[in-house]
PABA-936874 format. One record per residue (C-alpha): x, y, z. Coordinates in steps of 0.001 Angstrom, whole numbers. Each point is the difference from the previous one (the first is absolute). Layout:
! residues N
ATOM      east     north        up
ATOM         X         Y         Z
...
***
This chain:
! residues 457
ATOM      east     north        up
ATOM     17501     -7198     -6378
ATOM     -3692      -385      -542
ATOM     -1915      2858      1437
ATOM     -3756       366      -182
ATOM     -2016      2928       694
ATOM     -3729        33       758
ATOM     -1789      3419      -918
ATOM       252      2604     -2871
ATOM      -401      2959      2135
ATOM      2833      2730       944
ATOM      1604     -2316      2693
ATOM       -89     -3359     -2509
ATOM      1404      1747     -3067
ATOM      2579      1956      2008
ATOM      1242     -3467      1567
ATOM       222     -1749     -3422
ATOM      1778      3030     -1744
ATOM      2401       638      2819
ATOM       943     -3833       372
ATOM      1478      -137     -3516
ATOM      1973      3045      1107
ATOM      1251     -1525      3091
ATOM       486     -3640     -1514
ATOM       333        13     -3679
ATOM       322     -3655      -523
ATOM     -3448      -405      1937
ATOM     -3106     -1426     -1717
ATOM     -2743      2162      1142
ATOM     -3809      -903      -570
ATOM     -2789      2441       893
ATOM     -3423     -1456       493
ATOM     -3009      2460        12
ATOM     -3777      -697      -105
ATOM      -542      2654     -2687
ATOM      1601       678     -3399
ATOM      1187      3268       965
ATOM      2726       970      2618
ATOM       711      3463      1522
ATOM      3012      1731     -1229
ATOM      1742      2940      2053
ATOM      1036      2721     -2653
ATOM      1174      3663       182
ATOM      1894      -779      3176
ATOM      1591      3120      1430
ATOM      2133       258      3040
ATOM      -969      2707      2285
ATOM      2549      -766      2638
ATOM      1929     -2910      1699
ATOM     -3404     -1875       338
ATOM     -2773      2068     -1499
ATOM     -1091     -1325     -3331
ATOM     -2671      1622     -2333
ATOM     -1303     -2489     -2518
ATOM     -2850     -1095     -2061
ATOM     -1523     -3389       -87
ATOM     -1620     -1218     -3416
ATOM     -1492     -3167     -1378
ATOM      2544     -1926     -1988
ATOM       147     -2857     -2419
ATOM      2500     -2619      1994
ATOM      1312     -1435     -3462
ATOM      3475       848      -798
ATOM       769       664      3563
ATOM      3509     -1172      1551
ATOM     -2133     -2769      1759
ATOM     -2082     -3060     -1235
ATOM     -3821       789       182
ATOM     -2878     -2372       888
ATOM     -3578       887       269
ATOM     -1672     -2100      2511
ATOM     -1894       -35      3207
ATOM      2120     -1729      3064
ATOM     -2190     -2601      1739
ATOM      2750     -1864      2010
ATOM      3452       474      1536
ATOM      1663     -2741      1359
ATOM      2831      1524      1851
ATOM      1688     -3638       788
ATOM       369     -1038     -3536
ATOM       645      3507     -1056
ATOM     -2910        17     -2849
ATOM     -2875      2447      -837
ATOM     -3059     -1406     -1697
ATOM     -2213      1982     -2299
ATOM     -3685      -497      -675
ATOM       612     -1859     -3055
ATOM      2018     -2483      1809
ATOM      3455      1139     -1259
ATOM      2834      -188      2613
ATOM      3071      2214       327
ATOM      3075      -829      2113
ATOM      1967      2684      1492
ATOM      3249       365      2165
ATOM     -1094      3363      1514
ATOM     -3532      1331       -74
ATOM     -1422      3592       470
ATOM     -3737       452       853
ATOM     -1062      3598     -1221
ATOM     -3674      -617      -539
ATOM      -898      3300      1518
ATOM     -3152       855      1703
ATOM     -4103       327      -844
ATOM     -2310      2788       496
ATOM     -1646      -326      3703
ATOM     -3590       799     -1834
ATOM     -2868       573      2511
ATOM     -3125     -1835      -815
ATOM      1636     -1680     -2949
ATOM     -3040     -2072     -1194
ATOM     -2207      2623      -593
ATOM      -341      1451     -3689
ATOM      1207      3628      -630
ATOM      2700      -242      2811
ATOM      3386       -86     -1602
ATOM      3746       114      1295
ATOM      2757      1632     -1989
ATOM      3133     -2078       -52
ATOM      1291      -456     -3609
ATOM      -594      1291     -3490
ATOM     -3027     -2071      -725
ATOM     -1858      1025      3021
ATOM       633      3602     -1022
ATOM     -1410      -774     -3272
ATOM     -3033     -1430      1472
ATOM      -562      2822      2109
ATOM       650      2441     -2869
ATOM     -2789     -1817     -1782
ATOM     -2387       334      2901
ATOM       596      3585       404
ATOM     -1371       663     -3500
ATOM     -3572      -302      1433
ATOM       548      1366      3518
ATOM     -1196      2933      1607
ATOM       793      -847      3504
ATOM      3353     -1847      1291
ATOM       718      -861      3724
ATOM      3612      -683      1042
ATOM      1041     -1444      3046
ATOM      3778       -43      1160
ATOM      2688      2627       900
ATOM      2949     -1085     -1652
ATOM      1669       853     -3536
ATOM     -2268     -1757     -2238
ATOM     -3192      1569      1709
ATOM      1629      3512       -17
ATOM      1000      -285     -3493
ATOM     -3334     -1184     -1266
ATOM     -1864      2940      1736
ATOM      2531      2291     -1774
ATOM      -133     -1523     -3450
ATOM     -3753      -806      -338
ATOM     -2020      2619     -1969
ATOM     -3623       782      -832
ATOM     -1513     -2043      3008
ATOM      -935       576      3610
ATOM      2178     -1804      2363
ATOM      -617      -593      3535
ATOM      3251      -859      1775
ATOM      -328     -2174      3320
ATOM      3091      -171      2228
ATOM       263     -1170      3481
ATOM      2412      2864      1069
ATOM      -507      3765       421
ATOM      2468       949     -2782
ATOM       558     -1139     -3694
ATOM      2720     -2046     -1190
ATOM       924      -896      3704
ATOM      1949     -3227     -1017
ATOM      2642      2439     -1467
ATOM      -387      3415      1296
ATOM     -1014      1985      3566
ATOM     -2832      2211       281
ATOM      2110      3117     -1028
ATOM       976     -1617     -3227
ATOM     -3542     -1308      -384
ATOM     -1262      3618        44
ATOM      2739      1004     -2419
ATOM     -1132     -2528     -2625
ATOM     -3783       524       528
ATOM       352      3896      -249
ATOM      1909      -720     -3298
ATOM     -2869     -2260     -1401
ATOM     -2632      2572       969
ATOM      2188      3165     -1259
ATOM     -1149      2640     -2082
ATOM      2420      -842     -2417
ATOM     -1309     -3084     -2034
ATOM      3547     -1223      -994
ATOM       543      -937      3717
ATOM     -2605     -2597      -360
ATOM       220      -950     -3532
ATOM      1429     -3647      -520
ATOM      1004      1110     -3494
ATOM      2811      2158      1221
ATOM      1718     -3318       782
ATOM      1780     -1418     -3095
ATOM     -2041     -3035     -1511
ATOM      2143     -3107      -502
ATOM         5     -1265     -3445
ATOM       199     -4019       228
ATOM     -1339     -3115     -1484
ATOM     -2629     -1748      2139
ATOM      -172     -3563         8
ATOM     -2855     -2379      1437
ATOM      -194     -2629      2282
ATOM      -962     -3363     -1553
ATOM       191     -2651      2605
ATOM     -3204      -740      1630
ATOM      -769     -1707      3309
ATOM     -3204     -1957       540
ATOM     -1189      2827      2170
ATOM       997      2982     -1994
ATOM      2997      1673     -1420
ATOM      3429      -190      1201
ATOM      1247      3401      1506
ATOM      2734      1618     -1599
ATOM      2935      1388      1786
ATOM      -230      3447      1967
ATOM      -372      3275     -1931
ATOM      2777      2567      -281
ATOM       264      3365      1851
ATOM     -1885      1503     -2956
ATOM     -2746     -2537      -352
ATOM     -2757      2383     -1291
ATOM      2041      1715     -2746
ATOM     -1250     -1147     -3615
ATOM     -3390      -832      1643
ATOM     -3103      1918      -315
ATOM     -1757       174      3300
ATOM     -2999      1861      -900
ATOM     -3519      -277       976
ATOM     -3206      1545     -1607
ATOM      -662      3030      2342
ATOM       481      3390     -1398
ATOM      2661       680      2735
ATOM      1960     -1540      2764
ATOM     -1127       365      3646
ATOM      1783     -1428      3201
ATOM     -1466      -814      3192
ATOM      2114     -1270      2691
ATOM     -1623     -2216      2678
ATOM      2685       343      2952
ATOM       486     -2399      2989
ATOM     -2440     -2912     -1211
ATOM       -87     -3334     -1598
ATOM     -2176     -1960     -2410
ATOM     -2410     -2087      1974
ATOM     -2087     -1584     -2657
ATOM      -393      -156     -3572
ATOM     -2921     -1156     -1988
ATOM     -1174       -77     -3548
ATOM     -2987      2419      -872
ATOM     -3369     -1173     -1801
ATOM      -261       342     -3704
ATOM     -1905      2991        24
ATOM      2714      1838      1984
ATOM      2127      2518     -1629
ATOM      3064     -1287      1503
ATOM      1506     -3537       591
ATOM      1012        39      3558
ATOM     -1302      1087      3398
ATOM      3157       613      2301
ATOM      -583       351      3637
ATOM      2704      1780      2307
ATOM       567      -139      3696
ATOM      -786      3463       568
ATOM     -3615      -435     -1116
ATOM       184      1159     -3581
ATOM     -1043     -1844     -3046
ATOM      1501       285     -3374
ATOM     -1473      -942     -3347
ATOM      2788      -682     -2537
ATOM       475     -1543     -3350
ATOM      3469     -1651      1033
ATOM      1999      -291      3194
ATOM      3597       117      -399
ATOM      1740     -2126      2661
ATOM      3499      1199       714
ATOM       593     -1178      3405
ATOM      3615     -1706      -231
ATOM      1143     -3263     -1276
ATOM       310     -3506      1500
ATOM      3225     -2090      -822
ATOM      -537     -2907     -2482
ATOM      1199     -2471      2378
ATOM     -2792     -2751       216
ATOM      1904     -2422     -2001
ATOM      2824      -245      2529
ATOM     -1872       550      3299
ATOM       832     -3590      1164
ATOM      3594        -5     -1447
ATOM      1440      3255      1061
ATOM       -22      2249      3106
ATOM     -2472      2742      -505
ATOM      -467      3360      1977
ATOM     -3070      -330      2144
ATOM      -432      3916      -355
ATOM      -156        37     -3819
ATOM       421     -3787     -1394
ATOM      2975      1190     -1729
ATOM      2945     -2599      -537
ATOM      2567       762      2783
ATOM      3473       554     -1481
ATOM      3487       356      1882
ATOM      2572      2716      -842
ATOM       972     -1846     -3244
ATOM     -3813      -252     -1257
ATOM       143     -3882       972
ATOM     -3414     -1437      1306
ATOM      -204     -2953      2255
ATOM       675     -2629     -2861
ATOM      3349      -501     -1466
ATOM      1165      1381     -3164
ATOM     -3531      2227      -192
ATOM        30      3727        69
ATOM     -2881      2474       -51
ATOM      -335      3615     -1057
ATOM     -2335      2867      -629
ATOM     -3457        34      1533
ATOM      -290     -3452       942
ATOM      2852        17      2405
ATOM      -111      1294      3739
ATOM      3298      1370      1322
ATOM       116      -271      3852
ATOM      3491      1586       160
ATOM      1319      3358       -16
ATOM      3437      1483      -960
ATOM     -1000      3555      1093
ATOM     -2764      1683      1680
ATOM      -561      2378     -3002
ATOM      -938     -2988     -2017
ATOM     -3510     -1618      -103
ATOM     -1497     -2581     -2383
ATOM     -3104      1320     -2136
ATOM     -1232     -2206     -2854
ATOM      1069      2401     -2761
ATOM      1438        68     -3387
ATOM      3249      1753      1362
ATOM       455     -2770      2333
ATOM      -743     -2977     -2389
ATOM      2872      1624     -2285
ATOM      2245       154      2969
ATOM      -819     -3485      1315
ATOM       536     -1342     -3399
ATOM      3368      1017      -587
ATOM      1142      -935      3410
ATOM     -1591     -3491      -255
ATOM      1713      -614     -3121
ATOM      3205       937      1407
ATOM      -641     -2227      3109
ATOM     -1100     -2817     -2361
ATOM      3021        51     -2074
ATOM      2494      -263      2863
ATOM      1190     -3133      1522
ATOM     -1599     -1062      3485
ATOM      3114       756      2018
ATOM       662      3318     -1539
ATOM      -726      2979      1967
ATOM     -2997      2169     -1358
ATOM      -940      3188      2129
ATOM     -3345      1793      -977
ATOM       808      3061     -2294
ATOM      -628      3468       601
ATOM     -3608      -191     -1238
ATOM      -691     -1548      3621
ATOM      1767      3039      1788
ATOM     -2756      2557      -954
ATOM     -3375      -114     -1114
ATOM      -616      1734     -3511
ATOM     -3087       -54     -2155
ATOM      -494      2444     -3253
ATOM     -3388       105     -1348
ATOM     -2629      2558     -1011
ATOM     -2962      1292      2026
ATOM     -2667      2450     -1557
ATOM      2445       622     -2775
ATOM      2982      1124      2299
ATOM      3168     -1914       241
ATOM       301     -1581      3479
ATOM      3258     -1158      1868
ATOM      -259     -1737      3192
ATOM      3274      -514      2019
ATOM       775     -1936      3256
ATOM     -2492       605      2923
ATOM     -1781      2868     -1595
ATOM     -3033      -498      2048
ATOM       408      1653      3283
ATOM        47     -1638      3412
ATOM       230       736      3673
ATOM      3040      2055       971
ATOM       974      1121     -3792
ATOM      -263      3799     -1457
ATOM     -1581       543     -3110
ATOM      1267      2952     -2436
ATOM     -2283      1194     -2786
ATOM       387      2022     -3222
ATOM     -3357       207     -1876
ATOM      -634      2117     -3094
ATOM     -3763      -730      -920
ATOM      -350     -1611     -3435
ATOM      3699       -75      -371
ATOM      1821     -2132      2500
ATOM      -305     -1692      3450
ATOM      3247      -722      2104
ATOM       -80     -1781      3296
ATOM      3021      -974      2161
ATOM      -208     -2411      2849
ATOM      3053       798      2626
ATOM       992     -1816      2950
ATOM      3381       712      2013
ATOM       856      2935     -2503
ATOM       127     -2902     -2968
ATOM     -2602      -232     -2819
ATOM     -1784     -3511       242
ATOM     -2495       549     -2713
ATOM     -1307      2345     -2789
ATOM     -3091       312     -1949
ATOM       492      2119     -3109
ATOM     -2785       900     -2419
ATOM       295      1831     -3125
ATOM      3351       786     -1830
ATOM      2205       857      3085
ATOM      3177     -1403     -1249
ATOM       871      -958      3645
ATOM      -306     -3628      -269
ATOM      3745      -808      -578
ATOM      1302      2331      2657
ATOM     -2633     -1387      2731
ATOM       720     -3564      -808
ATOM      3608       972       765
ATOM      -731      1733      3269
ATOM     -2100     -2912      1190
ATOM      2526     -2944     -1057
ATOM      2905      1861      1538
ATOM     -1927      1381      3061
ATOM      1614      3411      -529
ATOM      -421      2491      2896
ATOM     -2127      2747     -1084
ATOM        70      2129      3245
ATOM      1508      2889     -1378
ATOM     -2794       794     -2558
ATOM     -2810     -1368      1963
ATOM     -3373      1062     -1770
ATOM      1998      2299     -2318
ATOM      1127     -3255     -1850
ATOM     -3257       566     -2052
ATOM       631      3638      -735
ATOM       -76       153     -3939
ATOM      2610      2466       246
ATOM      2556     -2555      1142
ATOM      1566     -2591     -2235
ATOM      -188     -2889      2249
ATOM      2023     -2298     -2274
ATOM      3051      2453      -175
ATOM      -385       759      3726
ATOM       404     -3720       940
ATOM      2520      -635     -2719
***
C-alpha cells in the first residue's frame, strides 16, 4: 500500500508515523514544503483523552517514513497522482491532505504588519522588536495573549473586539483572574522566565515561492520559549483597547518616530513600530477548491466520520479539514495542536483499515480537551467549559494560584476550565465522560477539603 501524506505539521507527521504502526508493510511518503517537520515530544497522558506535549522543529531524516521536500502544485484524484513544482509526480493508493492553515493577517500588504504562525515568522518578529518602542497587537486568542505576556521592554497596545481578554478560550471571570495575575504585585506572576525554556535545534525554511517564502507548520503550545521578545524601552507597559477593531493602517512619513499609524473604530489613533496580527487562521484549501467539497463557513475540506473527503481514497486531517459531524455535545472543533494530534492518530487508523471495515470515531471525539499555557499558567479546557443558557457554574478561585470553573447541567458536569496546578483534570474528565450524578455534593464538589477522586472511586 502506497500512502502519501501532504504537510509536515503535527497532523501530517502523526498520520505518517502511525501508518507504520497500523500497517507495517506500508510504504509511507511525506511531502512538506519546508525542510523541517513538526514533531510531538514529551507526550504525557493526563487522562483518557487529555494529553500534554511539546511541539519541536525536527529534521525529517531517519524517520519511519520517506521524506520529500517540495511544493505541491497539482493533485489529480482520478489518476491518484500528486505533482510538485519541479515537475515530479508521485502515485498513491491513499492520500492524506494535512497542509494546515495560514494566518488571517489584516492589511497583509503593508510593511511592518506581521503574522505569527511558524518558527520563521517568530524569528522575524524577534528581529523587528530589537528596534521597537511600541507594538500593537490585534486578536484575542492564544497567540495574542501569549505574546502580550512574553514581550518585554516595550509599550504594547492590545486591540480586542471583546470586552474581556482571551475570550476565545476563557470567560470574563477567568479573564480577570489572568489579567490580575499579570498586573499583580508579585513579578513572578507575569514573568515569562518562570516558564521553562525549551532547548531545541531550530531549522530554517529554504523553499521560496515567487511571491515570498513558504509558511512553515504551526507553532507548538510553547511557541515563545527560546525566543527573545524584547523591545528597546526601559520597561513594559500594557494598554488594552476593549470593544473595538482596527479600521485602517497606514505607513508614517520618514520623519516620524514610528512606522505605522493605526486607526481604531473607537476613534483612537495609535502610532506603532510593528502591528502583530493574531486574528485566527484560514485553511490552506485553495488548491482543492474545485475538486473537493469545502465548508462554506471556513473553507476547510469537509470530511466524514472516517476523515474521508469527497474524493475516493483521499483523507484530510488537522487545520485544513472541517468536521460537520458530532459524536457528543461536549465536543467541538477548534484548530488547535491537541486536535491536530488526535485527528492525525485517528486518520492513520482509518486509512489503514479496509473500506468495508467498521471504524468508529475514538474517545477524543467524545469530549473536547485542550492543554496549553496562558500567562505562564497551565490551562486545561474540558467539554463545554463556556457557559450556556440553563447551566450552572461553580467556581473556586485562589488569586495568583489557581482558577477552577465547572459547568453543570442536570447535576452532571458538562465542562471544566482549570487554570494553575489544580490536579483536577483526570477526575473532571472522568466525571464528564461518565456523566456522573454529583447532586449529593453540589457546590461542595470544589471544597478543597474533599478528595473528589476518592469520593467517586
